[in-house]
Structures are given as structure tokens and as C-alpha cells.
C-alpha positions as CSV (number, residue, x, y, z in Angstrom):
1,X,-33.5,-0.2,12.7
2,X,-30.6,-2.0,11.0
3,X,-27.6,-2.8,13.0
4,X,-23.9,-3.0,12.0
5,X,-22.2,-5.7,14.1
6,X,-18.5,-5.5,14.3
7,X,-16.6,-8.3,12.7
8,X,-13.0,-9.1,12.0
9,X,-12.0,-10.3,8.5
10,X,-8.5,-10.9,7.4
11,X,-7.3,-9.2,10.6
12,X,-9.2,-6.0,9.7
13,X,-11.9,-4.6,11.8
14,X,-15.0,-4.2,9.7
15,X,-18.7,-3.5,10.0
16,X,-21.5,-5.4,8.3
17,X,-25.1,-4.5,7.5
18,X,-27.8,-6.9,6.8
19,X,-28.0,-7.1,3.1
20,X,-31.1,-5.5,1.6
21,X,-32.9,-6.7,-1.6
22,X,-30.5,-6.1,-4.4
23,X,-31.7,-4.1,-7.4
24,X,-30.2,-5.6,-10.6
25,X,-28.3,-2.9,-12.4
26,X,-26.7,-3.4,-15.8
27,X,-23.2,-2.0,-15.9
28,X,-21.2,-1.9,-19.1
29,X,-17.7,-3.3,-18.4
30,X,-14.7,-2.5,-20.5
31,X,-12.6,-5.7,-20.4
32,X,-9.1,-5.3,-21.8
33,X,-6.7,-7.9,-22.9
34,X,-4.7,-9.3,-20.0
35,X,-1.4,-11.0,-20.5
36,X,-0.8,-14.5,-19.0
37,X,0.2,-14.6,-15.4
38,X,3.9,-14.6,-14.9
39,X,5.8,-16.9,-12.6
40,X,6.6,-15.5,-9.1
41,X,10.1,-14.8,-7.8
42,X,12.1,-18.0,-7.2
43,X,15.1,-16.6,-5.2
44,X,15.0,-15.3,-1.7
45,X,17.3,-13.2,0.4
46,X,16.9,-13.5,4.2
47,X,17.7,-10.5,6.5
48,X,17.7,-11.3,10.2
49,X,16.5,-8.4,12.4
50,X,16.6,-7.9,16.1
51,X,13.7,-5.9,17.5
52,X,15.4,-5.5,20.9
53,X,18.2,-3.6,19.2
54,X,15.8,-1.3,17.2
55,X,16.1,2.4,18.3
56,X,13.0,4.3,19.1
57,X,11.8,6.8,16.5
58,X,11.9,10.4,17.6
59,X,8.5,11.6,16.6
60,X,5.3,13.3,17.8
61,X,2.2,11.4,18.8
62,X,-1.3,12.7,18.5
63,X,-4.8,11.6,19.2
64,X,-6.9,11.3,16.0
65,X,-10.1,10.1,17.7
66,X,-10.7,8.6,21.2
67,X,-14.3,9.3,21.8
68,X,-17.0,7.0,23.2
69,X,-17.5,5.2,19.8
70,X,-15.3,2.6,18.1
71,X,-12.9,4.2,15.6
72,X,-11.2,1.7,13.2
73,X,-9.8,1.2,9.7
74,X,-7.4,4.3,9.6
75,X,-5.6,5.3,6.4
76,X,-3.3,8.2,5.6
77,X,-2.2,10.2,2.6
78,X,0.2,13.1,3.3
79,X,-1.4,15.1,6.2
80,X,-5.0,13.7,5.6
81,X,-6.3,10.6,7.4
82,X,-9.6,8.7,7.0
83,X,-11.3,6.3,9.4
84,X,-14.6,4.7,10.3
85,X,-16.5,5.7,13.5
86,X,-19.1,3.1,14.7
87,X,-21.5,4.5,17.3
88,X,-22.0,1.1,18.9
89,X,-24.0,-0.3,15.9
90,X,-26.4,2.7,15.9
91,X,-24.7,4.1,12.8
92,X,-21.3,4.0,11.1
93,X,-19.7,7.1,9.5
94,X,-16.5,7.8,7.6
95,X,-14.4,10.7,8.9
96,X,-11.4,12.5,7.4
97,X,-9.0,14.6,9.4
98,X,-6.3,17.1,8.7
99,X,-3.5,15.8,10.9
100,X,-1.6,19.1,10.8
101,X,-4.5,21.1,12.2
102,X,-6.7,18.4,13.9
103,X,-9.7,19.5,11.9
104,X,-12.1,16.6,11.7
105,X,-14.9,16.2,9.2
106,X,-17.7,13.6,8.6
107,X,-18.4,12.6,5.0
108,X,-21.9,13.9,4.1
109,X,-23.8,10.7,3.4
110,X,-26.2,8.4,5.0
111,X,-25.6,6.8,8.4
112,X,-24.1,3.5,7.1
113,X,-20.6,4.2,5.7
114,X,-17.5,2.2,6.4
115,X,-14.2,0.8,5.0
116,X,-12.5,3.8,3.4
117,X,-9.3,4.5,1.5
118,X,-7.6,7.8,0.8
119,X,-5.3,9.4,-1.8
120,X,-4.5,13.1,-1.9
121,X,-7.8,14.9,-1.4
122,X,-10.0,12.0,-2.3
123,X,-11.6,9.5,0.1
124,X,-13.2,6.3,-1.3
125,X,-15.6,4.5,1.0
126,X,-18.3,1.8,1.2
127,X,-21.9,2.9,1.6
128,X,-24.8,0.6,2.5
129,X,-27.7,1.6,0.3
130,X,-31.2,0.3,-0.2
131,X,-29.9,-1.7,-3.2
132,X,-26.8,-3.1,-1.5
133,X,-23.2,-2.0,-0.9
134,X,-21.8,0.7,-3.2
135,X,-18.5,2.6,-3.6
136,X,-18.4,6.4,-3.5
137,X,-15.5,8.8,-3.8
138,X,-15.5,12.2,-2.1
139,X,-13.2,15.0,-3.2
140,X,-12.6,16.8,0.1
141,X,-11.5,20.0,-1.7
142,X,-14.4,20.4,-4.0
143,X,-16.9,18.5,-1.8
144,X,-18.1,16.6,-4.9
145,X,-19.0,12.9,-4.8
146,X,-18.4,10.3,-7.6
147,X,-20.5,7.1,-7.5
148,X,-18.7,4.0,-8.8
149,X,-21.1,2.0,-11.0
150,X,-22.8,-1.1,-9.6
151,X,-23.7,-2.6,-6.3
152,X,-22.1,-5.4,-4.2
153,X,-18.9,-3.4,-4.1
154,X,-17.0,-3.1,-0.8
155,X,-13.6,-2.4,0.7
156,X,-12.1,0.2,-1.7
157,X,-8.5,1.3,-2.0
158,X,-7.6,4.4,-4.0
159,X,-4.4,5.7,-5.6
160,X,-4.2,8.5,-8.1
161,X,-7.3,8.2,-10.4
162,X,-7.7,4.4,-9.7
163,X,-10.1,2.8,-7.3
164,X,-9.9,-0.9,-6.6
165,X,-12.5,-2.9,-4.7
166,X,-14.0,-6.2,-4.0
167,X,-17.0,-7.0,-6.3
168,X,-19.2,-9.4,-4.3
169,X,-22.1,-9.4,-6.8
170,X,-20.9,-12.8,-8.2
171,X,-20.6,-16.2,-6.5
172,X,-17.1,-15.4,-5.4
173,X,-15.5,-12.0,-4.7
174,X,-13.5,-10.5,-7.6
175,X,-11.1,-7.6,-7.7
176,X,-12.3,-4.8,-10.0
177,X,-11.0,-1.3,-10.7
178,X,-12.7,2.0,-11.7
179,X,-10.8,4.9,-13.3
180,X,-12.1,8.2,-12.1
181,X,-10.7,10.1,-15.1
182,X,-12.1,7.8,-17.8
183,X,-15.0,5.9,-16.1
184,X,-13.5,2.6,-17.3
185,X,-14.5,-0.4,-15.1
186,X,-11.9,-3.2,-15.4
187,X,-12.2,-6.6,-13.7
188,X,-8.8,-7.8,-12.7
189,X,-10.0,-11.3,-11.7
190,X,-12.6,-13.7,-13.0
191,X,-12.2,-17.1,-11.3
192,X,-13.7,-19.4,-8.7
193,X,-11.3,-18.3,-6.0
194,X,-11.7,-15.8,-3.2
195,X,-10.0,-12.5,-4.3
196,X,-9.9,-9.9,-1.6
197,X,-8.1,-7.0,0.2
198,X,-6.9,-4.9,-2.8
199,X,-4.4,-2.2,-2.3
200,X,-3.6,0.5,-4.9
201,X,-0.2,2.2,-5.3
202,X,-0.2,6.0,-4.6
203,X,0.2,6.7,-8.4
204,X,-2.6,4.3,-9.3
205,X,-0.4,2.2,-11.6
206,X,-0.4,-1.0,-9.6
207,X,-2.8,-3.1,-7.5
208,X,-2.0,-6.0,-5.2
209,X,-4.4,-8.4,-3.5
210,X,-4.9,-11.8,-1.9
211,X,-6.2,-14.8,-3.9
212,X,-7.4,-17.5,-1.6
213,X,-9.3,-20.7,-1.6
214,X,-13.1,-20.6,-0.9
215,X,-12.4,-21.6,2.7
216,X,-10.5,-18.3,3.1
217,X,-7.1,-19.9,3.5
218,X,-4.4,-21.1,1.0
219,X,-3.8,-17.4,0.1
220,X,-1.3,-16.1,-2.4
221,X,-0.4,-12.5,-3.4
222,X,-1.1,-11.2,-6.9
223,X,-0.3,-7.9,-8.6
224,X,-1.6,-6.1,-11.6
225,X,0.4,-3.4,-13.3
226,X,-1.4,-0.9,-15.5
227,X,0.4,-0.5,-18.8
228,X,-2.2,1.9,-20.4
229,X,-5.7,3.1,-19.3
230,X,-7.7,0.0,-18.4
231,X,-5.0,-2.4,-19.5
232,X,-3.2,-4.4,-16.8
233,X,-0.5,-7.1,-16.7
234,X,-1.2,-9.6,-13.9
235,X,1.5,-11.5,-12.0
236,X,1.5,-14.0,-9.2
237,X,4.0,-12.8,-6.6
238,X,3.7,-15.9,-4.5
239,X,2.4,-19.5,-5.1
240,X,2.0,-22.0,-2.3
241,X,4.4,-22.4,0.6
242,X,2.2,-21.1,3.4
243,X,-0.4,-18.4,3.9
244,X,0.5,-15.1,2.2
245,X,-1.5,-12.1,3.5
246,X,-1.8,-8.3,4.0
247,X,-0.4,-7.0,0.7
248,X,0.6,-3.4,0.2
249,X,2.6,-1.6,-2.6
250,X,4.2,1.7,-3.3
251,X,4.1,1.0,-7.1
252,X,7.7,-0.4,-7.1
253,X,7.7,-2.9,-4.3
254,X,5.1,-5.2,-2.9
255,X,5.2,-6.1,0.8
256,X,3.2,-8.9,2.6
257,X,3.2,-11.4,5.4
258,X,3.8,-15.2,5.0
259,X,3.9,-18.0,7.5
260,X,5.9,-20.4,5.3
261,X,8.7,-20.6,7.9
262,X,6.3,-21.5,10.8
263,X,5.7,-18.0,12.0
264,X,4.3,-14.8,10.4
265,X,7.2,-12.8,8.8
266,X,7.4,-9.8,6.5
267,X,8.5,-10.3,2.9
268,X,8.9,-7.9,0.0
269,X,9.9,-8.0,-3.7
270,X,9.9,-5.8,-6.8
271,X,6.6,-5.8,-8.7
272,X,8.4,-6.2,-12.0
273,X,10.4,-9.3,-10.9
274,X,13.5,-9.9,-8.8
275,X,14.6,-11.5,-5.6
276,X,12.2,-11.8,-2.7
277,X,13.5,-10.5,0.6
278,X,12.5,-12.2,3.9
279,X,12.7,-10.1,7.0
280,X,13.3,-12.8,9.7
281,X,12.1,-11.5,13.0
282,X,11.3,-13.5,16.2
283,X,7.6,-13.7,16.9
284,X,4.7,-12.8,14.6
285,X,4.3,-9.8,12.3
286,X,1.2,-8.4,10.7
287,X,-0.2,-5.5,8.6
288,X,2.9,-4.4,6.7
289,X,2.4,-1.3,4.6
290,X,4.9,0.6,2.4
291,X,5.5,4.2,1.5
292,X,8.5,5.3,-0.5
293,X,11.3,3.2,0.9
294,X,9.8,2.6,4.4
295,X,7.9,-0.5,5.5
296,X,5.9,-0.3,8.7
297,X,4.4,-3.4,10.4
298,X,3.3,-4.7,13.8
299,X,5.4,-7.2,15.6
300,X,4.9,-9.2,18.8
301,X,7.3,-11.6,20.4
302,X,6.2,-12.0,24.1
303,X,3.8,-9.3,25.2
304,X,2.0,-6.8,23.0
305,X,2.1,-5.8,19.3
306,X,4.3,-2.7,18.7
307,X,4.9,-0.9,15.4
308,X,8.3,-1.0,13.7
309,X,9.7,0.7,10.6
310,X,12.2,-0.9,8.2
311,X,14.2,1.2,5.7
312,X,14.8,-0.7,2.5
313,X,17.6,1.6,1.5
314,X,19.7,1.3,4.6
315,X,18.5,-1.9,6.3
316,X,17.7,0.1,9.4
317,X,15.0,-1.2,11.7
318,X,13.4,1.3,14.1
319,X,10.7,1.1,16.7
320,X,7.7,3.4,16.4
321,X,5.7,2.5,19.5
322,X,6.6,1.0,22.9
323,X,3.4,0.4,24.9
324,X,1.5,-2.3,26.6
325,X,-1.3,-1.9,24.2
326,X,-1.8,-4.0,21.0
327,X,-1.3,-1.5,18.2
328,X,-3.2,-2.7,15.1
329,X,-4.4,-1.8,11.6
330,X,-1.4,0.5,11.1
331,X,-0.6,2.3,7.9
332,X,2.4,4.4,6.9
333,X,2.5,7.4,4.5
334,X,5.6,9.5,3.6
335,X,5.0,12.9,2.1
336,X,7.3,16.0,1.8
337,X,9.9,14.5,4.1
338,X,7.4,13.7,6.8
339,X,6.4,10.1,7.7
340,X,3.1,9.5,9.4
341,X,1.7,6.2,10.9
342,X,-1.9,5.9,11.8
343,X,-3.1,3.0,14.0
344,X,-5.7,1.6,16.3
345,X,-5.4,0.7,20.0
346,X,-8.0,-0.9,22.2
347,X,-8.5,1.1,25.5
348,X,-11.4,1.7,27.9
349,X,-13.6,-0.8,26.1
350,X,-13.4,1.0,22.7
351,X,-11.0,1.2,19.8
352,X,-9.2,4.6,19.4
353,X,-7.0,6.0,16.6
354,X,-3.6,7.6,17.1
355,X,-1.0,9.0,14.7
356,X,2.8,9.3,14.9
357,X,4.6,11.9,12.8
358,X,8.4,11.9,12.3
359,X,11.1,13.1,10.0
360,X,11.5,10.5,7.2
361,X,15.1,9.6,6.3
362,X,16.0,11.5,3.1
363,X,18.0,10.5,0.1
364,X,21.7,11.4,0.7
365,X,24.7,11.5,-1.6
366,X,25.7,8.1,-0.2
367,X,22.9,6.2,-2.0
368,X,23.8,7.7,-5.4
369,X,27.5,7.3,-4.8
370,X,26.9,3.6,-3.9
371,X,25.1,3.3,-7.3
372,X,28.0,4.9,-9.1
373,X,30.3,2.4,-7.3
374,X,28.1,-0.5,-8.4
375,X,28.4,0.6,-12.0
376,X,32.2,0.6,-11.6
377,X,32.1,-2.9,-10.3
378,X,30.4,-4.1,-13.6
379,X,33.6,-3.3,-15.6
380,X,31.5,-1.9,-18.4
381,X,32.8,-0.3,-21.6
382,X,33.9,3.3,-20.9
383,X,31.3,4.9,-23.0
384,X,28.4,3.0,-21.4
385,X,29.8,3.6,-17.8
386,X,30.2,7.3,-18.5
387,X,26.7,7.6,-20.0
388,X,25.3,6.1,-16.8
389,X,27.4,7.9,-14.2
390,X,27.0,11.3,-15.8
391,X,23.2,11.1,-15.3
392,X,23.8,10.1,-11.7
393,X,26.3,12.9,-11.1
394,X,23.7,15.3,-12.6
395,X,21.2,14.0,-10.1
396,X,23.7,14.5,-7.2
397,X,24.3,18.1,-8.3
398,X,20.6,18.8,-8.5
399,X,20.0,17.3,-5.0
400,X,22.8,19.6,-3.6
401,X,21.0,22.5,-5.2
402,X,17.6,21.5,-3.8
403,X,16.4,21.0,-7.4
404,X,14.3,17.9,-6.9
405,X,12.6,18.1,-10.4
406,X,16.0,18.0,-12.2
407,X,17.2,15.2,-9.9
408,X,14.1,13.2,-10.8
409,X,14.5,13.9,-14.5
410,X,18.2,12.8,-14.4
411,X,17.3,9.5,-12.6
412,X,14.5,8.9,-15.1
413,X,17.1,9.3,-17.9
414,X,19.3,6.9,-16.1
415,X,16.6,4.2,-15.9
416,X,15.7,4.8,-19.6
417,X,19.4,4.1,-20.6
418,X,19.4,1.0,-18.4
419,X,16.2,-0.3,-20.1
420,X,17.6,0.4,-23.6
421,X,20.9,-1.4,-22.8
422,X,19.3,-4.4,-21.1
423,X,20.5,-7.5,-22.8
424,X,23.0,-5.4,-24.9
425,X,25.7,-3.5,-23.1
426,X,24.2,-4.5,-19.8
427,X,23.1,-7.9,-18.8
428,X,19.4,-8.2,-17.9
429,X,20.3,-8.8,-14.2
430,X,22.6,-5.7,-14.2
431,X,19.9,-3.5,-15.8
432,X,17.3,-4.7,-13.3
433,X,19.6,-4.1,-10.3
434,X,20.4,-0.6,-11.5
435,X,16.8,0.3,-12.3
436,X,15.5,-1.0,-9.0
437,X,18.1,1.0,-7.1
438,X,17.4,4.2,-9.0
439,X,13.6,3.7,-8.6
440,X,14.1,3.4,-4.8
441,X,16.0,6.7,-4.8
442,X,13.3,8.3,-7.0
443,X,10.6,7.1,-4.6
444,X,12.4,8.5,-1.6
445,X,12.8,11.9,-3.4
446,X,9.1,11.9,-4.1
447,X,9.4,11.8,-7.9
448,X,6.2,11.4,-9.8
């Protein structure tokens, strides 16, 4: 019988099977043109945060799984969570659970599945086959399974129609994507470095990952933005200056951890360029993830790791857990006004999974009014200012009428005008600032 020993890689609990003879499979790859890598952000804003002053989130905790097996690697999308259950190396199965009802299901596959990702009703996971590791995607609604072409594929992340994974079929791991709607396979990397830990944005338009030296250190964060099906623009978000790890993205912002100041702190920056923000917190932080405008991460100063949530819009830091356990491998998801954090804690000799649900801060009139005030501070020509503020006022009126679709449309019209006037009636910096602020509001509203 094969065994699946538990290992930890990149701070992530994993399982590993003994590799079986690999059957060579020819896979046609569609390789698009990729633009040159752009330079990373060069400016930094530091925000000092005090965890002792962080208020405790008012939410509801629930047990996802605390059986006699090891439950690890949790992920969440709206009210659905996925995780890996390891029966002490006898087998490894991927589960998915409806957090609103507690209904738990096992993916119908063989006994060696692990390392999942989830988006909507789809669960992507790694399966150990007789030919090697492969990626499969289960639609939990239709109960149909899609097989990603090729072997030597592990550690998938899924968002929208896009699956990204580590391709270990070559000498060094590379990041590759598969489009579920078109069947296009796109390599995002092709170099002699160690590319790993891909994360896909919920809409499938962006991928972030670690690019490291072959020794596993010297890591930087990279991003690829999809400009058309199978066509990506790659950008280095960080270069040098410490170890940069644990990337995550909501499609607008990338968040990660760096030890460039001597301890592990959380950083974030816009995917399309802009100032990098450093959240300066005593102690060490790990595993940041982002959903809408909320960043969750684990932080420890003296005793154990607890989970915190930082609101990009308001600058508010809140505490999600307050226990003597080491909460780990946490992930946040915000959907329909509800925030959910799934995480692992070690107890009674095994790893168990819990979830916290809470009311996510919603967009208020203040954020849009602040944006209107910002436009006023630019001293723009009256026609330009009126064109911009009218669209924001329309968004305000729609929010007051609970018409989210119209609010989103008005905000999209606002960003379109900003883009059209960038370098003309708006400076490039002004346009970028306005677009980033509007996109954060759209993300918080749940605009598609």
C-alpha cells in the first residue's frame, strides 16, 4: 500500500505520494505572446498597526471538521469550503462543505486526492494517478468532472474559468493555467527558477505566485493579468530585498508577506502598478489572503498565532480569533455581505478545521463622498469635474435605492472616463488614484 506522509512546504500542510512511473503524454500547448516583465513598485507607504488595540470581530464560529483524521488546506468561496482529509496516511480525500447547512461531501474519486482550490460551485484538486499527479475539477452542482491535460500537475488554484497550477513535469516547477471554457493551456513561466504557490483571482483575470531560487529561498512575487483568452501580461511585483512569500489577489490588489525589515510583515499593492503599502506590526505575520477590500492574516508577537482582518478602505484592524491555539492556513472570502474565514488548528494530536462567519463592512456613502472630495481637491476644469462627480452621484443614488447593478455600472463609467482622460485632463497619477479608489468600492459592492 502506498502511503501519504504529511509534509510542510512553504508553510502549507501537504501530502505526498511516492511517484509512480510517469506515462509520457503529448499535450498541445497554446503559447501566447507575453509582454516583457514590468518593473515593480518603487514607492512604499508604511502603516503602523497595534494588534493589542484591535477590536474582536462579532461573528459566529463553527466546526467544519474535527474528526479523528487530519483535516488541512481549507479554502472558501461564498458558503462553500473545500479541504483535505488525511486518514493517517491510509488515504487522502478532498471534501467540500456547505457552511450554511453543514452538509459535507467527499469528492467521488480515488483514495489519493489532496491540495484543492474552490471557486463558486467548482472544486479543483490534485489526484495521484498511476501515471503521476493530475489536476481535476468537479462541478458540485452538476457532479461532472473535467480533467486538466497532462501529468506532473499539483497545487491548483481556481477563479472563474481559470485554473492555475504547478507543472512539475520539467526540471523546475513552472506555473501553467488551463481555461475551462476554451481548453487553452497557457504556460506563464519558462525559466530555471522555482515557480510555485499560484493563486487565481475570483474572476480568473489575474494570477500571482512565488518565483524562487532553486534552493527554495530568494523568493519574489510575480503577477500575470489576462488581457484576452490565453494572453497574459506578466509583472514582477517585488525584486530582492528579502523573502517575499504567500501571495494572494482579489484581481485588483496583491497581498503577500516579506521579511525585508527583519521580521515577517504584510504588504499589498495594486496589480496594475502603484504604491506598495507596508502593514508594520510587531511580531511575525503569515498567510495573508484578500477578498474584496478585506485582508486576513495570522499574527504572533509573544504566544500563539491569531487571525486578524485589515480593511483597506478604512484602515481598521480587527481580531478574528483569540485563543491559545496556533491558527494556521487561514483564508478569507466575502460574498453577499458575509465574510467567512476558514482555518486550521492543531488539537488532540490532529489538525481540525473551523470557520468564522461575520457581517462584512459594506460600502457607505462616505467612501464615495470622499472620492468626490478628492476630485474637488484636483482643481480640474469644471466640465471634467462635473462629468466625474455626476457618475459618482448616480452611484450614490443607486446604492441608496439598493440598486447594486446600476451603482456598478455608474462606477464602471467613472473608471472609463478616468482612463480616457489619463494624461490629458487628468494626470496619470490622478487617474490611477481615482481608478484604484473606484475599483475598491466596486469590489466591496460585489461588482462583476
